[in-house]
NURO-91531 format. One record per residue (C-alpha): residue number from 1; residue in three letters; x, y, z negated. Coordinates in pm, 1 decimal, decimal comma. Example, Ala and Ser with C-alpha at 12.3 -4.5 7.8 and 13.67 -1.06 7.14 Angstrom:
+-----+-----+----------+----------+----------+
:   i :  aa :       xx :       yy :       zz :
+-----+-----+----------+----------+----------+
:   1 : ALA :   1230,0 :   -450,0 :   -780,0 :
:   2 : SER :   1367,0 :   -106,0 :   -714,0 :
+-----+-----+----------+----------+----------+
***
This chain:
+-----+-----+----------+----------+----------+
:   i :  aa :       xx :       yy :       zz :
+-----+-----+----------+----------+----------+
:   1 : MET :  24087,5 :   6620,5 :  -3383,4 :
:   2 : TYR :  23930,9 :   6329,4 :  -3570,5 :
:   3 : SER :  23871,9 :   6547,6 :  -3875,8 :
:   4 : LYS :  23683,1 :   6806,1 :  -3670,5 :
:   5 : LEU :  23471,3 :   6532,9 :  -3512,5 :
:   6 : GLY :  23396,0 :   6393,8 :  -3857,1 :
:   7 : ASP :  23289,2 :   6735,8 :  -3985,3 :
:   8 : ALA :  23052,7 :   6773,6 :  -3688,1 :
:   9 : MET :  22899,1 :   6432,4 :  -3751,1 :
:  10 : ASN :  22848,4 :   6517,3 :  -4120,7 :
:  11 : LEU :  22676,0 :   6840,4 :  -4019,3 :
:  12 : PHE :  22425,8 :   6652,9 :  -3804,2 :
:  13 : ASP :  22373,5 :   6393,4 :  -4076,5 :
:  14 : ASN :  22269,7 :   6667,5 :  -4317,0 :
:  15 : ILE :  22007,8 :   6808,6 :  -4077,1 :
:  16 : THR :  21665,3 :   6659,4 :  -4143,1 :
:  17 : PHE :  21322,8 :   6748,6 :  -4007,5 :
:  18 : LYS :  21241,1 :   6917,6 :  -4338,8 :
:  19 : ASN :  21541,9 :   7149,3 :  -4353,9 :
:  20 : PHE :  21578,8 :   7200,7 :  -3976,7 :
:  21 : PHE :  21352,5 :   7508,0 :  -3976,3 :
:  22 : ARG :  21548,2 :   7656,4 :  -4269,8 :
:  23 : LEU :  21855,6 :   7675,1 :  -4043,1 :
:  24 : LEU :  21671,3 :   7879,1 :  -3775,4 :
:  25 : PRO :  21688,4 :   8260,4 :  -3778,5 :
:  26 : GLY :  21387,3 :   8431,5 :  -3929,7 :
:  27 : ASP :  21284,8 :   8591,5 :  -3597,3 :
:  28 : LEU :  21235,5 :   8252,0 :  -3433,9 :
:  29 : LEU :  20975,6 :   8157,4 :  -3695,0 :
:  30 : ASN :  20770,2 :   8470,6 :  -3624,8 :
:  31 : PRO :  20445,1 :   8371,1 :  -3438,6 :
:  32 : MET :  20454,2 :   8687,5 :  -3226,1 :
:  33 : THR :  20808,8 :   8605,7 :  -3116,2 :
:  34 : ILE :  20702,2 :   8256,1 :  -3009,2 :
:  35 : ILE :  20394,8 :   8386,9 :  -2823,6 :
:  36 : GLY :  20604,4 :   8654,0 :  -2650,4 :
:  37 : ALA :  20861,5 :   8394,5 :  -2543,7 :
:  38 : LEU :  20591,0 :   8166,8 :  -2402,9 :
:  39 : ILE :  20434,4 :   8453,7 :  -2206,5 :
:  40 : ASP :  20777,0 :   8555,7 :  -2079,1 :
:  41 : ILE :  20852,8 :   8201,1 :  -1962,1 :
:  42 : ALA :  20509,6 :   8166,6 :  -1798,2 :
:  43 : ILE :  20546,6 :   8493,1 :  -1602,0 :
:  44 : ILE :  20897,5 :   8411,0 :  -1482,2 :
:  45 : THR :  20787,5 :   8058,7 :  -1382,9 :
:  46 : TYR :  20492,8 :   8199,3 :  -1184,2 :
:  47 : ILE :  20716,1 :   8454,4 :  -1007,1 :
:  48 : ILE :  20969,7 :   8185,9 :   -913,8 :
:  49 : TYR :  20688,7 :   7960,3 :   -787,3 :
:  50 : LYS :  20545,0 :   8240,2 :   -571,2 :
:  51 : LEU :  20889,9 :   8325,8 :   -433,9 :
:  52 : ILE :  20953,2 :   7963,3 :   -339,9 :
:  53 : THR :  20609,2 :   7939,9 :   -176,1 :
:  54 : PHE :  20666,9 :   8261,9 :     18,0 :
:  55 : VAL :  21017,3 :   8159,9 :    126,9 :
:  56 : ARG :  20895,5 :   7821,2 :    253,0 :
:  57 : GLU :  20642,0 :   7993,3 :    481,5 :
:  58 : THR :  20887,8 :   8233,4 :    646,0 :
:  59 : ARG :  21222,5 :   8237,8 :    818,5 :
:  60 : ALA :  21373,5 :   8343,3 :    482,3 :
:  61 : LYS :  21398,9 :   7970,8 :    407,2 :
:  62 : SER :  21709,2 :   7941,7 :    627,3 :
:  63 : LEU :  21855,3 :   8251,8 :    458,6 :
:  64 : LEU :  21807,6 :   8097,3 :    113,4 :
:  65 : GLN :  21977,5 :   7776,7 :    226,7 :
:  66 : GLY :  22268,4 :   7980,9 :    360,7 :
:  67 : LEU :  22302,9 :   8176,2 :     34,3 :
:  68 : ILE :  22303,8 :   7852,7 :   -165,8 :
:  69 : LEU :  22578,2 :   7713,9 :     58,8 :
:  70 : VAL :  22784,5 :   8032,4 :     22,8 :
:  71 : GLY :  22734,3 :   8019,6 :   -355,4 :
:  72 : VAL :  22860,4 :   7660,8 :   -371,4 :
:  73 : ILE :  23163,6 :   7754,2 :   -161,6 :
:  74 : ALA :  23231,3 :   8050,0 :   -391,9 :
:  75 : ILE :  23225,9 :   7828,7 :   -702,4 :
:  76 : VAL :  23453,1 :   7567,8 :   -543,3 :
:  77 : SER :  23699,0 :   7830,9 :   -418,0 :
:  78 : ASP :  23710,7 :   7990,4 :   -763,5 :
:  79 : ILE :  23781,8 :   7653,7 :   -929,8 :
:  80 : LEU :  24052,8 :   7565,2 :   -676,5 :
:  81 : ASN :  24189,8 :   7922,5 :   -682,2 :
:  82 : LEU :  24146,9 :   7969,7 :   -305,8 :
:  83 : ARG :  24221,9 :   8339,9 :   -299,2 :
:  84 : THR :  24153,7 :   8411,9 :     68,2 :
:  85 : ILE :  23808,3 :   8248,6 :     66,8 :
:  86 : THR :  23722,6 :   8416,2 :   -264,4 :
:  87 : PHE :  23824,8 :   8755,7 :   -122,2 :
:  88 : LEU :  23608,2 :   8706,4 :    189,6 :
:  89 : ILE :  23304,5 :   8589,2 :     -8,3 :
:  90 : ASP :  23331,2 :   8889,4 :   -242,8 :
:  91 : ARG :  23325,8 :   9122,5 :     58,8 :
:  92 : ILE :  23029,4 :   8936,8 :    212,0 :
:  93 : PHE :  22820,7 :   8972,1 :   -103,9 :
:  94 : ALA :  22903,0 :   9343,9 :   -115,9 :
:  95 : PHE :  22695,5 :   9397,6 :    202,9 :
:  96 : ALA :  22453,0 :   9106,6 :    161,1 :
:  97 : VAL :  22175,6 :   9307,9 :     -5,2 :
:  98 : LEU :  22174,9 :   9575,0 :    266,8 :
:  99 : ALA :  22182,3 :   9311,2 :    540,7 :
: 100 : ILE :  21888,0 :   9122,6 :    387,6 :
: 101 : VAL :  21677,9 :   9440,4 :    368,6 :
: 102 : VAL :  21749,4 :   9527,0 :    734,2 :
: 103 : VAL :  21708,3 :   9178,9 :    884,5 :
: 104 : PHE :  21408,7 :   9068,2 :    678,0 :
: 105 : GLN :  21221,5 :   9399,0 :    667,6 :
: 106 : PRO :  20895,8 :   9244,6 :    804,1 :
: 107 : GLU :  20896,8 :   8968,3 :    541,1 :
: 108 : ILE :  20971,9 :   9212,6 :    256,9 :
: 109 : ARG :  20697,7 :   9445,7 :    378,1 :
: 110 : ARG :  20451,1 :   9160,2 :    398,6 :
: 111 : ALA :  20535,1 :   9038,9 :     46,8 :
: 112 : LEU :  20487,2 :   9389,6 :    -97,8 :
: 113 : GLN :  20157,1 :   9427,6 :     89,5 :
: 114 : LYS :  20033,6 :   9097,6 :    -54,4 :
: 115 : LEU :  20133,3 :   9216,9 :   -400,9 :
: 116 : GLY :  19953,5 :   9546,8 :   -348,6 :
: 117 : THR :  19633,8 :   9393,0 :   -209,8 :
: 118 : GLY :  19616,7 :   9117,5 :   -469,2 :
: 119 : THR :  19389,0 :   9123,7 :   -773,3 :
: 120 : LEU :  19404,5 :   8971,0 :  -1118,7 :
: 121 : LYS :  19175,0 :   8691,5 :   -997,7 :
: 122 : ASP :  19433,4 :   8595,3 :   -735,3 :
: 123 : LEU :  19664,4 :   8475,4 :  -1012,4 :
: 124 : PHE :  19430,5 :   8185,7 :  -1083,6 :
: 125 : GLY :  19268,9 :   8146,3 :   -739,7 :
: 126 : PRO :  19045,5 :   8355,5 :   -516,3 :
: 127 : SER :  18677,7 :   8409,7 :   -585,2 :
: 128 : ASN :  18486,4 :   8384,6 :   -259,3 :
: 129 : GLY :  18133,3 :   8486,9 :   -371,3 :
: 130 : ASP :  17927,4 :   8617,8 :    -78,3 :
: 131 : TYR :  18239,4 :   8628,4 :    138,5 :
: 132 : GLU :  18207,6 :   8265,7 :    255,1 :
: 133 : PRO :  17865,3 :   8281,3 :    427,4 :
: 134 : LYS :  17962,4 :   8589,5 :    630,9 :
: 135 : ILE :  18295,7 :   8439,6 :    732,4 :
: 136 : THR :  18140,3 :   8102,6 :    818,5 :
: 137 : ALA :  17885,2 :   8270,0 :   1046,8 :
: 138 : MET :  18159,6 :   8479,0 :   1210,1 :
: 139 : VAL :  18376,3 :   8171,2 :   1269,1 :
: 140 : GLU :  18088,3 :   7988,4 :   1439,9 :
: 141 : GLU :  18047,5 :   8277,2 :   1685,1 :
: 142 : VAL :  18422,1 :   8291,7 :   1754,8 :
: 143 : VAL :  18446,9 :   7915,2 :   1809,6 :
: 144 : LYS :  18143,4 :   7918,8 :   2040,0 :
: 145 : ALA :  18295,4 :   8197,8 :   2249,4 :
: 146 : CYS :  18636,9 :   8028,4 :   2263,3 :
: 147 : VAL :  18487,6 :   7701,1 :   2385,0 :
: 148 : GLU :  18300,1 :   7877,9 :   2666,0 :
: 149 : MET :  18606,0 :   8083,7 :   2765,5 :
: 150 : SER :  18818,5 :   7769,1 :   2763,3 :
: 151 : ALA :  18577,4 :   7598,6 :   3001,6 :
: 152 : SER :  18583,1 :   7896,3 :   3240,6 :
: 153 : TYR :  18960,5 :   7957,6 :   3208,0 :
: 154 : THR :  18906,1 :   8307,1 :   3070,5 :
: 155 : GLY :  19205,6 :   8446,3 :   2883,8 :
: 156 : ALA :  19143,2 :   8584,0 :   2534,1 :
: 157 : LEU :  19334,4 :   8713,6 :   2232,3 :
: 158 : ILE :  19145,1 :   8731,7 :   1901,3 :
: 159 : VAL :  19294,5 :   8862,0 :   1575,9 :
: 160 : ILE :  19108,5 :   8785,2 :   1252,3 :
: 161 : GLU :  19231,1 :   9005,5 :    969,5 :
: 162 : LYS :  19279,2 :   8863,8 :    620,5 :
: 163 : GLU :  19421,8 :   9060,1 :    323,1 :
: 164 : ILE :  19692,5 :   9265,8 :    494,0 :
: 165 : LYS :  19524,1 :   9535,4 :    702,4 :
: 166 : VAL :  19630,6 :   9592,0 :   1064,2 :
: 167 : GLY :  19494,0 :   9944,4 :   1104,5 :
: 168 : GLU :  19805,4 :  10062,0 :   1289,2 :
: 169 : TYR :  19714,9 :   9823,6 :   1572,7 :
: 170 : ILE :  19340,9 :   9894,9 :   1559,6 :
: 171 : ILE :  19403,7 :  10259,5 :   1654,1 :
: 172 : THR :  19578,6 :  10148,4 :   1975,5 :
: 173 : GLY :  19249,7 :  10009,8 :   2109,6 :
: 174 : THR :  18887,9 :  10114,1 :   2148,2 :
: 175 : LYS :  18674,2 :  10129,1 :   1833,6 :
: 176 : ILE :  18360,1 :   9913,7 :   1850,5 :
: 177 : GLU :  18246,4 :   9848,7 :   1489,5 :
: 178 : SER :  17988,9 :   9584,1 :   1576,6 :
: 179 : ILE :  17859,5 :   9266,5 :   1415,1 :
: 180 : ILE :  18040,2 :   8974,8 :   1575,4 :
: 181 : SER :  17863,7 :   8755,5 :   1830,0 :
: 182 : SER :  17977,6 :   8510,7 :   2095,4 :
: 183 : GLU :  17800,7 :   8712,2 :   2366,6 :
: 184 : LEU :  17992,6 :   9026,2 :   2267,9 :
: 185 : ILE :  18325,6 :   8843,1 :   2279,9 :
: 186 : LEU :  18245,8 :   8689,1 :   2618,7 :
: 187 : SER :  18147,3 :   9025,8 :   2765,5 :
: 188 : ILE :  18470,6 :   9187,8 :   2642,6 :
: 189 : PHE :  18703,5 :   8924,1 :   2788,5 :
: 190 : MET :  18513,7 :   8884,8 :   3114,8 :
: 191 : LYS :  18755,3 :   8939,6 :   3401,3 :
: 192 : ASN :  18781,6 :   9288,8 :   3549,7 :
: 193 : THR :  18598,6 :   9455,1 :   3259,4 :
: 194 : PRO :  18755,6 :   9771,2 :   3107,3 :
: 195 : LEU :  18833,8 :   9611,2 :   2767,1 :
: 196 : HIS :  18945,0 :   9260,9 :   2868,2 :
: 197 : ASP :  19315,3 :   9344,7 :   2857,1 :
: 198 : GLY :  19458,0 :   9332,8 :   2504,8 :
: 199 : ALA :  19327,9 :   9188,3 :   2177,9 :
: 200 : ILE :  19010,7 :   9220,4 :   1976,7 :
: 201 : ILE :  19047,8 :   9261,7 :   1600,6 :
: 202 : ILE :  18790,1 :   9119,5 :   1358,8 :
: 203 : ARG :  18754,7 :   9230,5 :    996,1 :
: 204 : GLU :  18525,0 :   8999,4 :    797,5 :
: 205 : ASP :  18210,4 :   8972,0 :   1015,9 :
: 206 : CYS :  18273,9 :   9292,0 :   1211,9 :
: 207 : LEU :  18443,2 :   9332,3 :   1550,1 :
: 208 : VAL :  18639,5 :   9648,5 :   1474,2 :
: 209 : ALA :  18817,7 :   9720,9 :   1801,6 :
: 210 : ALA :  18900,8 :   9581,7 :   2145,0 :
: 211 : SER :  19181,5 :   9625,6 :   2397,0 :
: 212 : CYS :  19437,0 :   9659,9 :   2114,0 :
: 213 : TYR :  19811,1 :   9639,6 :   2176,4 :
: 214 : LEU :  20005,8 :   9399,7 :   1953,9 :
: 215 : PRO :  20380,0 :   9369,8 :   1882,0 :
: 216 : LEU :  20563,4 :   9092,5 :   2063,7 :
: 217 : THR :  20760,5 :   8839,1 :   1862,0 :
: 218 : ASP :  21136,5 :   8884,9 :   1821,5 :
: 219 : ASN :  21188,9 :   8512,3 :   1774,5 :
: 220 : LYS :  21451,5 :   8402,4 :   2027,4 :
: 221 : ARG :  21357,8 :   8036,3 :   1986,7 :
: 222 : VAL :  21012,9 :   8083,5 :   2139,9 :
: 223 : SER :  20966,1 :   7886,5 :   2460,5 :
: 224 : LYS :  20995,4 :   8093,0 :   2778,2 :
: 225 : LYS :  20688,3 :   7912,6 :   2909,5 :
: 226 : LEU :  20467,0 :   8109,7 :   2671,9 :
: 227 : GLY :  20301,9 :   8418,6 :   2817,5 :
: 228 : THR :  20246,4 :   8765,8 :   2678,0 :
: 229 : ARG :  19927,3 :   8668,8 :   2492,6 :
: 230 : HIS :  20101,4 :   8396,2 :   2295,0 :
: 231 : ARG :  20403,0 :   8615,6 :   2221,6 :
: 232 : ALA :  20176,8 :   8896,6 :   2100,4 :
: 233 : ALA :  19983,4 :   8651,0 :   1882,8 :
: 234 : MET :  20306,5 :   8533,8 :   1721,2 :
: 235 : GLY :  20427,2 :   8892,1 :   1678,6 :
: 236 : ILE :  20118,1 :   9015,8 :   1488,0 :
: 237 : SER :  20115,1 :   8703,0 :   1270,0 :
: 238 : GLU :  20476,4 :   8768,9 :   1167,6 :
: 239 : VAL :  20393,8 :   9109,6 :   1018,4 :
: 240 : SER :  20056,6 :   9024,9 :    862,0 :
: 241 : ASP :  19863,7 :   8731,2 :    717,1 :
: 242 : CYS :  19605,1 :   8726,5 :    995,9 :
: 243 : ILE :  19508,6 :   8425,6 :   1206,4 :
: 244 : VAL :  19518,9 :   8470,9 :   1582,7 :
: 245 : ILE :  19332,0 :   8265,7 :   1843,7 :
: 246 : VAL :  19454,8 :   8251,0 :   2202,3 :
: 247 : VAL :  19270,6 :   8110,1 :   2502,6 :
: 248 : SER :  19505,1 :   8046,8 :   2793,8 :
: 249 : GLU :  19393,6 :   8179,8 :   3129,3 :
: 250 : GLU :  19616,6 :   7929,9 :   3313,4 :
: 251 : THR :  19537,1 :   7605,1 :   3126,9 :
: 252 : GLY :  19219,3 :   7684,3 :   2934,6 :
: 253 : LYS :  19378,0 :   7551,4 :   2615,0 :
: 254 : ILE :  19286,7 :   7703,3 :   2279,7 :
: 255 : SER :  19569,1 :   7784,1 :   2035,7 :
: 256 : LYS :  19593,4 :   7937,6 :   1690,8 :
: 257 : VAL :  19886,7 :   8122,5 :   1537,8 :
: 258 : THR :  19962,0 :   8181,5 :   1169,2 :
: 259 : ASP :  20290,3 :   8294,9 :   1012,3 :
: 260 : GLY :  20448,5 :   8300,6 :   1357,3 :
: 261 : LYS :  20374,1 :   7930,4 :   1410,5 :
: 262 : LEU :  20177,3 :   7818,2 :   1715,1 :
: 263 : GLN :  19941,3 :   7521,3 :   1726,0 :
: 264 : SER :  19790,5 :   7454,8 :   2067,1 :
: 265 : ASN :  19532,9 :   7236,3 :   2241,8 :
: 266 : LEU :  19270,0 :   7266,1 :   1966,8 :
: 267 : SER :  18917,6 :   7131,3 :   1990,1 :
: 268 : SER :  18617,2 :   7323,7 :   1862,3 :
: 269 : ASP :  18610,6 :   7128,4 :   1534,2 :
: 270 : SER :  18984,8 :   7161,0 :   1468,4 :
: 271 : LEU :  18970,1 :   7533,4 :   1549,5 :
: 272 : ARG :  18678,1 :   7586,3 :   1311,7 :
: 273 : ILE :  18851,1 :   7398,9 :   1029,6 :
: 274 : ALA :  19178,2 :   7585,9 :   1088,0 :
: 275 : ILE :  19012,6 :   7930,1 :   1069,4 :
: 276 : LEU :  18799,2 :   7850,0 :    764,9 :
: 277 : ASN :  19090,1 :   7687,2 :    587,3 :
: 278 : TRP :  19307,1 :   7994,9 :    647,4 :
: 279 : LEU :  19046,2 :   8254,7 :    552,0 :
: 280 : ILE :  18860,3 :   8079,7 :    269,7 :
: 281 : LYS :  19123,7 :   7824,3 :    159,1 :
: 282 : LYS :  18884,3 :   7532,2 :    147,4 :
: 283 : THR :  19008,1 :   7202,5 :     10,9 :
: 284 : GLU :  19054,0 :   6908,3 :    243,2 :
: 285 : LYS :  18744,9 :   6745,6 :     98,1 :
: 286 : LYS :  18527,9 :   7047,5 :    175,2 :
: 287 : GLU :  18676,6 :   7087,6 :    521,8 :
: 288 : LYS :  18548,8 :   6745,4 :    621,3 :
: 289 : LYS :  18193,7 :   6857,1 :    539,7 :
: 290 : ILE :  18205,8 :   7158,4 :    770,9 :
: 291 : PRO :  17933,5 :   7102,4 :   1034,0 :
: 292 : SER :  18030,4 :   7091,1 :   1397,3 :
: 293 : LEU :  17872,5 :   7285,8 :   1679,9 :
: 294 : LYS :  17598,3 :   7064,4 :   1818,5 :
: 295 : GLY :  17592,7 :   7028,4 :   2190,3 :
: 296 : LYS :  17936,8 :   7186,7 :   2229,9 :
: 297 : LYS :  18237,9 :   6998,6 :   2351,3 :
: 298 : GLY :  18596,2 :   7062,7 :   2248,5 :
: 299 : ALA :  18852,5 :   7257,6 :   2444,7 :
: 300 : LYS :  18896,9 :   7131,7 :   2794,9 :
: 301 : LYS :  19213,2 :   6929,3 :   2826,4 :
: 302 : THR :  19417,6 :   6988,8 :   3138,4 :
: 303 : LYS :  19761,9 :   6887,1 :   3242,7 :
: 304 : THR :  20027,1 :   7153,3 :   3217,0 :
+-----+-----+----------+----------+----------+
***
C-alpha cells in the first residue's frame, strides 16, 4: 500500500507546468476541439438555466422536488440493499415519463410554443423597437377603462396576448379588429350590451375580439370565493403567456393574472407597471419612470 502511494506521489512530483501539456492527448490541444467544447458547455448551461427558470414559474416545480426526493430514496435503498423499495421505485420510473406527459401537457405545450415563437435575438434579450410606443399607448387606454369600470362596479375580463397566440379562443367570440380605446372597452362591458359577457382579447394595440369564452382553471387550490371571471382568467394564463385583467362586478377591485397567479386590489399605477413589465420586460429602474394617469385615482377600495 505504501509503495503504491509513493509511486503516485513521485508521479505528481514529475509533473511540471512545462511538461503538463505533453501528457495530454493530442486532440485536447486542437483549438477546434477546445472551441467546440466551450460551445457545447455554453449551450447545455443555457438550456439548464432556461429549464430551471421555466420550472420555477409553473407547477412543475413541485414535480421536480418530488423526483429529486424519489432519486435520493432510490440511491439510499440501493446502498442499503432495500430490495422492496428498489423494486417499487423501478416500477414507478417505468411509467413516470408517460405520467409526466399526461399530467403536465399544458406546461409542455407552452414550453414548445415559446421555443417555436422565439427568435435568435431572444437568446440575448428581446429587441423592442417600435413595439414599446404602441404597447404603452394601449396600456394607458386599458388602465383608464379599468379605473372607470372599477368606480362603477362594472365587471370586465381583458386578455392581452403576448408571444403565444390564443387564436383558438378568439374564434369563440365576435371579431372586432379595432384600434384599442378606453371608450370601446367601456361600451363593450356596459351592462346588458350584447358583447359584455365573456372576455375581450387584445393583440398588440388591436382589440381582436369580444365575448370570447376562456377555459376555467383546473387548480383545486383556488379559493371558492373567486367567481367565473377570475377562474377563466387563471385558466387562460395557465395555457399561454398572456396577462389577464379582471374587474370585479361585486367589489370593484382590479386584479391581474399571469402564469395562473392572481394579484388583486391593484391601483392604476400598479396595474400599469404590471402590464408594461410583463409585455415589455422593463427594468425596475425604468418602471419607476413610467408616468401616471393625471387626474385619475386608483382602484376603489371596498371591504369584502
